[in-house]
N, C-alpha and C positions, 0 to 999 in steps of 0.2 A: 615446481608448482609455486603458487603464490602463498603468502603467509596464511597459515591455518587459522589465525585469529583476525583475519581481515575485516574491515568495517562493513563491507557489503554482506559478508556472511552473518555478521552480528545483527544487522538490520533485518535480514531475511528471517533469521531464527526468531527474533523478537516479534516481528509483525505477523508471523504465522500463528501465534497463540490467539485463540478465539476470545480470550479474556484480556488481551493486551490493552493497556491504557496509553495511547500515544499522546504526548503532550501538545499543548497549543504553542503559540508564540514562536519560539526559536525554531521548532520543527517545521512549522508552516513556511517560514521564510527560507529555511535550508532546502526544503523539498522543491519550492518554486525555483530557487537558484539552480538546483540540480537539473531541473527540466530545461532551464535556459542554457546550460553549459554546452551540450552538444551543438556543433555548428550546423544548424539547418535553418535556412532563410524562411521567414514567415511569408504568408501570402494568402490568397483566397483558398477556402477549404477545398473547392473543386480541384485547384492546381495541386494542392498537397496530396490529395487522394491519388491523382494521376502519377505524381512523383513517387509515392510509396509503392504503387503497383508496378511501375517501371523498374524501380530499384529491386524489388523482390524477384521479378522475372529474370533480370540480368544476374543477380546474385545467385539465384538457384542454378542457372546455367554454369556459373563459375564453379560452384561446388560439385555439380555433376561432372564437370570437366576434369576434376581431380580423379574421379573414379575412372572415367574413360581413358585418361592419360596413363593410369596405372595398368590398365589392360593392354594398351598399345605398347607400352614400354616393357611389358613382361616383368613387372615388379615381383619380388620374391613372394612365396606363399605366406599368407598372413597379412599382407599389406592392406587388402580390402577390409579385413576384419578390424585392423587398427583404425582405419578411417571411419568405419561405421561406429565402432565403440567410442571413439573420441567425439564424434559428432553428436551421438545420442547423449552422452554424459554432459557435453557442453550445453545442450538444449534442455536438459532435465529441470533446472530450477524454474524456468519459465513455463515449460510444457506441463509439469506436474500440477501447476496451479492455474491452468488456462481458464480465464474468466473470473478468477477470484477477486479481482479488483472491484467487481460490482457487488460484493457480498453484503456490504452494509448500506447500500443506497436505498433501502427501504427501512423505515423506522415507524414506531407507533404514531408519531405526529403526522406522518405522510400516508397513512393507510388509505386515504380517500383521494389522493392526487393521481390523476390519470397517467402522467408521464412516469411517475414512480411505479405504477402498476405495470407499465409496458417495459420498464427497465427490469423489473422482477421477472417478467415473462422471458426476456432474453437470457437472464441469468439462470432461470429454471431449466432452460434448454441446455445450458452448459453443464449443469450438475446432474442432468438426467433425472429430473424430478420424479419421485415415486419408486425409484429402483436403486438398490444398493450397488455401489461400485460402478456407476454408470456415467460418471462425469468424464469430461474430456481428459482431465488429469489421470483418471483411472485407465483410460484407453492407452495413454502413454506409459503408465506404470506396467501395463501388460507387455509393452515392447521391452521395457527394461528387464522384466522377468524372463522373457524369452531369450534375451541376450545375456542373461545371468549377470545383470548389472544393478540389481535392485536391493542389494544388501542394506543400503542406508536410505532408502527412498520412502519409508513409511514410519511415522508421518513425515510430511515433506520437510519439516524443520530439521530432521536428522540428516538430510542431504548435506548440510553445512559441514558435517564431519567427514565427508567423502573427499579425500584429498586428490582424487582423480578429476574432480570437477574444479575448474579454475575459478578464482575469485571474480574474474570479469563476468562470469555467467550469472552471478547473484545481484549485480548492480541494478539492472532494470526491474526484475521481479520484486526484489527487496523494497525498492522505492515505491512501486505500485501497491504492494501489500500494506506498507506503512501508511500511504496516502488513503487507502481504503478505510482505515480506522478513524479518519477525520472527514467523513463524507460531506459534512456541511460546507467545509472550506474547499473541497476538491471535486465536487460533482462534475463540473464542466471539464476539468483536466482528466478525470477518470473516463468520462465518455469519449473525450478526444483520444486518449490512449487506446481505449477499446476499439474505436473506429480504425485507428492506425493498424493495430494488430490483426483485425479482421480483414482489412484491405490487403495486408501482406499475406494473410492466409498461412499455409504451411511454411514454417520457418525455412529459409533457404538451405541450411545445412541438412534439414530433414528431407528435402526433395532428393538429395543424393542418397540418403538412407532408404527412402521409398523405392528408388530405382534398384538399389542393391538387394533390398529385402522386401519385396512387394507384399508378401503374405504374412509378415511377422506381426501385424497389428491392424486394427481398423483405422486406416489412414483418414477416412472421412470424419471420424469422431475426433481425431487429433487436430484436424484442420479447423480453426475457429470460424472460417468463412463458409463452411458447408453446413446446411441445416441437418438436424438429427432425424427429422421425420420427412418421409417422401412427400413431395409437393409443397412443403413449407417454404415460406419466404426466406431468402438468404439472410443470415445473421448480419452481414455487413450492411445490407440495405435496411434491415430493422434498426441497426445502430444509427445509420445516417438519418433516418426518419426521427429517431429520438433526439438527435442533436438539433435538428431543425425545429422540433417542437420546443426544446429547451431554450433555444436562441429566440424564438418568437415570443416566448413567455417572459424572458429575462433580459433580452436586448444585448447590447454591445459587450457588456462585461462578460456575459456567458459565452459569447462568440470568441472573445479573446482567450478565455480560459480553455475552451475546446481546442483552439489552435495551439495554445501553449502545450497542452497535453499531447496533441498529435505530433508537433515538431519535436518536442522533447523525447517522445517515445521513438520516433523515427531516427533521430540522431543517436540515441542510445543503442538502438538495434544495429545501426551501421557500424558503430564503434565495436560493439560486442562481436558482430559477425566478422569484421576484419581481423580481430584478435583470434577468433576460432579458425578462420581460414589460414592464418599464418601458422597456427599450431598444427593444423592438418598437413600443411606443406612441409613443415619441419619434421613431422612424424614420419615422413617418407624415409628419413634416415633412422635406422634402428637404434643408432646411438642416442638419438633424442629421447626415445622411450626409456632407454636404459639410464640415461642421465637423470631423467625425471624420477624414475624408480629409486635411484640412489638418494636423491634429494628428499623424497618422501620418507625414506627409512633412516636417514642419517641421524635424526635427533635421538630416537631410541637406541639405534645401533651404536652410537658413540659412547653409551654408558658401558658397553661391553668391549670385548676384543682388545684389551690393553696389552695382552701378552703376545697376540699374533702380530708378527712383523711382516711388513710388505715394503721391500726395498729400503730396509733399515729404519722404517718408521712404524709405530704402532697403528694397527688398522683403526683403532678408536680415533686417533688424530686425523687420519685420512677422512673418516666419516664426519667428524666435526667440521672439517674444511669443506666438505661436500654440500653443506647447507647453502653455501653461496656459489660454489663452482664445482660441479661433479667431474669436469673434464680430466683433471690430473689423476683422479682415482681410476677412471675408466682406462686411461692410458697405462697406468701401472698394472691394473688387472690384466689387460691385454698382453702385457709382457711377462706376466707371472706364470708359474706352473699350474695355476688353477684353471687356465684357459688354453684350449687348443684352437687357435684361430681357424674359422671355417668349419670346425667340427664340434658342435655342441655335444653330440652324443658321446664324445670321448673326453669331455672336459669335467674335471673334478668339481667345478663350481656348481654344476647341475647334476652331479651324480653322487659321489660319496658324501660331500659336505651336507647335502640336503636330504640324504637318505634317512631311513628310520633310526639308524645308529650314528648318524652324523651329528656334528655339533650345531648344525643349523636346521635340524628337522622341524618342519612346519613354520619356519620363519617366513618363507615365501609362499604365497598362494599359487595355485596352478596357473592363474593368469600372469602372475609375476614371473614364474619360471618360463612361460612362453616368451615374455619380453627378453629375458636373459638369453634364451636360446637363439632368438632372432638376432640379437646383437652379436653373439659369438659367431653365428653362421655368416654374418655380413663382414666379419673381419678378414682381410686378406691374409693368406698363409704367410706371405713375406711382405711386411709393410714397405711401401715405396720409400727409397732413401731420401727423396726430396721432402717427404712429409715431416712436419714437425711432430716429434713423438709426444711432445707435451701439449699439442693442440687440443682445444676443448671443443666438443660437439656443440652444435647450435643450442643456444639457450632457449628457454621458454619465451614466447612472444610477450611483449609488454601488455598488461591489462589496461583497459580504459581506467581513467582516474576514478578511484573508489570514492563512494559517497561519505568521506570522512566527516563532513559537516553534518550530514543527516544523522550519522551514528552518534556524533557528539551531542546533537540536539536531543536525541532519544535518551542518552545517558544523563543529560542535564535535567530532564524531567520538566514538569510544569513550572512556569515562572512564579506563580502564586498558588496556594492551596485552594483558592476559591472559597465560596461560602456555602455552608450546609443549609438545607431547606429549614425554614422555621415552622412549617406546617405540612400536613399531607397534601393540601391543595398546591402549595408551592412546589413540593416534591413532584407531584403529578406533572406539572408544567415543565420542570427541569428535566424530567426523565423521558420526555417525548422524543429526545434526540439520542443518537447512539453515543456521542462523545460525552465525556465526563470531566470532572476535576477531582483531585484527591479528596476534597471534602465531600463531594457528592457520592463518590465511590464508597468512601468509608460509611457515610450515612446509609447508603443502600445495603451494604453488608450488615450493618447493625440492625436495620429494619427487618431484614430477612431472619436474622438470628432471633429477634424478639418474636416474630410471627411464628416461627417454627417451634420455639419454646412454648408458646401459647397452644399450638396445635398438639404438642406432646402431652399437655396437662390432662390428667385424668383419662388417658387413653387406655381402654380395656376392651374386652370382647363385646360388651354391651354397646359401646359407643363407636365401634370400629367395624364396618362391614367387611373389609378385606380380611381374609383368613390370617390366623396368627403366624402361620408358616407358609412359605411358598412351596408348592408341590411340583414334582417333575412333569405332571400332566399340564402344567401351565394354567393360565388364567381364563382360557376360553370357556371351560365349563362353568366357572364362577360367573363370568360375564353374562352368559345366557340365563343363569339363575337370577341375577340381579335385574335383567331386562324383564323376565317374567314377573318378578315382584313389582316392578314399576307398573306393568300393565294391570296387575291385580289391584294395586292401590288406586289406579285410575278408575277401575270399575267400581270399587268400594266407595269412592268419593263422588260417584256420578250424581247422587242426589244432593250433594252439598251445594248451596247457592253460590252462584258466581259472584266475584267481587263487584262492587259498584263501578260505574264508568269512571268516577273520580279516582278510585283506588287503582284501576287499571292504568290510567294516565300517570298517576304519581309513581307507580312501580316502574313504568316504562321510562320515565324521566330519571328517576334515581338510579336506574341501571345503566343509563347512558355512559357515564365515565368508564364503566366496565366494558360494555358491549362495543363501543366505538374503538376500542383497542383490542378487539377479539383476536386471540392468537399471540398476544404480546409476550406471554410466558415462554413462547417458543422462539423468540427473536434470535437467541444465541445459536439456533440450529440453521440459520441462514449461512453460517460460516462454511466455507467451501468444503473442507474435509468432513465436517459434521453433517452437512446436507446430503452427502453421498455415502455415509457410513452405514454399517449394519443396523445400528440403533437409530441414527438420526435421519435416515432417508424418509421414513414415514412421518416423522415430526416436521420435517421441512414441507412435505406434501400437505400436511394438515394446515400449516401456516399459509401455504400457497393457496389452498382451498378457501381459507377464511377471507383472503383478500380477493377472491373471485377469479383466480387463475389469469390475472391480467385483464379481465373484462370488467369495466365499471358496473355493468348491469348485474353482475353476479357478486359484486363486492359487498360483504356483509355490513360494514359500517355505513355504506351508502344506502343500502336497503333499510337499515334501522333508522336512518335520518328521514327517509320517506315516511315511515310510520309516525315518527315524531311530528312531522309537518302536518300529517292528517289530524293529529291531535292539537294542532295550533301552536306547536313548540318549535321554534327555529333557533337552534343553538349556535353559538360562535364556533369557528374552526377549532377542532380538538387540540391542536398544538398551541393555540393562542393562550396568553395569560388571562384573557377575558373568559375563556371557557372555564378555567380552574376557579375563577372568582365568581362565576355566575351565581347569583343569589338564590336561584331556584333549587340548587343542589344542597343537600345536607352534608355536613363534614364527613359523616361516617360512610357516605357513598364513595369516598375516595380511598378508603382504607384497603379494601381488597385489590382494586386496580393498581394501587401503588405497590403492593406486594408482587403482583404479576410483573410490573415494570422492573422491579428490583431483581427478583430471582431470575428473570429471563436474561439478565446481563452476565450470568455466571453459569454457562451450560456445563462446564466441567466440575466446578466446585460443588454444585448442587444437582448433579445429574440424577441421582435416585429420587430426590424430592421433586424435581421437575417432572420426571416420569410419573410419579404418583399423582401429582397435581393434574397433569394432562389426562390421566385415566379418569379421575374424578370429574373433571370438567366435561370431557366428551360424553361420559355416561349420564351426567346429571339430569338431563331433560328427556332422554330418549325413552319413548314408550309411555310416559306419564305426564311429566311437567309440561312438555311442549304441546301435548294434546289438549291439556286443560287450558293452557294459555291461548291456544287456537280458538277454543270455544268462547273464551272471554273477548278476544279481539273481534271475532266474527259477530258476536252478539251486539256490539256497539258500532259496527260498521267500519272497523279498521282492517287494513290489509293484514293477512296472515302469512304473507310470503316469508318473513324472517323465520318464524317458528317452523313453517313447512319445510324450508330448505335444510334447517338443522335436524329436523326429525328424520330426514332421509340420509344426509351425508354423514351423520353421526351413528348410523346403524351398527348393530353388534355383529353383523356377518361380514360385511366388506367395507364398512365405513370407518370413521375416525375412532369410534370406541374400540373396534377390532384392532386397528393399527396401534392404538395406545396400549392395549393389552399385550400385543405382540412385541412392542418395544420393551416393555417391562420384562417379558419372558426372555428376550434376547440378552438383556443385561444379566438377569439372574442365572441363566443357564451357563454363562461363561465364568461364573465365580466359583471359587473353591468352597466346599461345604465344611468350613472351619470356623471356629469362634474368633472373635476379635475384629478390629477394623479391617474393612476390605473383604471380609468373608460374607457368605451368603446370608447368614442370620442377621448380622449387623446392617447390611445393605437393605435387606427386606424391611427392617424396622424403619429405615429412612424413607423407603417407598411409601410405607403406611402413613408416616407422618406427613409426607407430601400429599397423599390422598386426602387426609383430614384437613390439610391447610386450606382447602377450598372453602370449608365451613367450620372454622375452629370454634371451640367453646368461648362464651363471652362473659362468664361469671367473674366475680371478684378474684377468685383463685387463679383463673386463667390469665387475667390481666396482670396480676402480680408475677406470674411465671414469665409473661412477655417482658415485663420490666427487668426481671433478673436476666433473661436471655439477652436483652439489649446491653445491659451492663457488662455481661460476660463477653459479648461481641466486641464492645469497645476495648476491653482489656486485651482481647485476642489480637 
């Protein structure tokens, strides 16, 4: 097997982190060079699509031919299992994250852009929006579990520690995951890669597995070219339409980027598939599996066995040499008393030595022992005299060139630290995009630290509606009680005069920096594994709802802009520097939205706080505030659609408020009821702080607490 510290593994593991900060400069250049490296000729996109489809069909037949040949030739028992196991493991790095390269192609600054909304719709289909463990990767994980190959598959980054998976299998998915963290530079390439992968459909090696194991998983869910819903448009056609829309909007430069992503992906697929095919052919010889097992175990095994002699040489030395060539050790074992050629059942290597009283008890897994038995049973009782006794079994096929330059660029980091924002207005503008610089990232962490310190200030039972302790009954009863209270407060305030028309307009305008990035505190949950997790699936669906489920007519920021236009206010694009500088806004109108933008970048670091904030946000207007806002808007002839839609989708029974409470309960129920960091009590306090962070205190003491929190954050 390939080096367990290979660069492709390193890139994959790093880029799978939802808080990964992929640098600019050198990485962008290295990634584009990696896309150009595989030898695939450029050409019109139509021709490339045909070429990819033809290759996939022919390659699929080649892999299924291995299965058919094994049946015709009467290969020994277990041969089909070897092919299936190796093919599934080889496809795992790509299939476990199928579609993940689209994960960051929506950002707060793009919440109103139609092509971005349609990309998000395509991605939502891949992650199975609204349901836990419903992503295409989850469907493949089920296949791994059924075949008992999933020990290192959750989270996907752990797969890099599975030495049964070759280094070559991580090259393409690692590159695409890393590119997904720089969406502004690689949107065209990522869509081109996505179109290529959906054109190919089910990976060629998996067509063989599907033929051998048709009932082991939901194959349509694994195949990225097949829609998840009956009657829906095919994802490959959706992606092609997106590509055409992007090219129409951005011209030749976008077209070239799409083709670069397509050809680079097709070339990498061909190289990887060739290596996997060679591996499966070689695996037809049980000695290949055995040699690979010895290579995998040689490093730790060489530490022991200094006393055991095999043909006059310590076994420890044999194992050390095995890291580069396992053939001599296999030949020596075959000649030793440990092995009875052709009779594994009588061989000490798989009997006494590994028995519960043997010196190698539990050293080999049941799967490893099957490999050893197959090898022993394949050995001729009397080796042919003409055969070279020292001959080495076929070695592992060479992996495609690993992305050493990409890994080196990631290690090198950003070329410069960048510049920290000088004000909340500038921060708002810089945080519109997913990518960051070290200075911006540090500033964001410090801002969150100060905001949360301010939110903790003076927090007690009088100022905090959430209960002091989380109860096993969960938050649904509390949620209903709060909803009832909102309704009662609305009735009590029925006689209070409505604000003036000018006050309604001013409030609507000052709320625009917040509302036009509605859902941005949840942007971290677009990450692939977060979006389909037990906790994150409802948070992704909330984000997805805020942006209108891919429909511009349902997009909350666009609906809000329509109301502003009715009021005679036509704001610049949200992502523009002009928006942040617009003189009609007060500086304080950016404070809370900047907090949203900052905390949303760290879905792991601030998970409890984000869950608390989400609960407060979704519950804030339901039953009372939205109803009163509706009365005011209607009184002055403005559309009430924005508040109407929120008052329904945020409901406490089946809407965002209910989902928010359920997400908190899911987190809390899984925690130990013990004191200290990570325990239920400490985490619940963090949730409560997050809840209060929507509307923290504003007095002098609170502002001083925020300052101390920022200073502590900088020191941290």
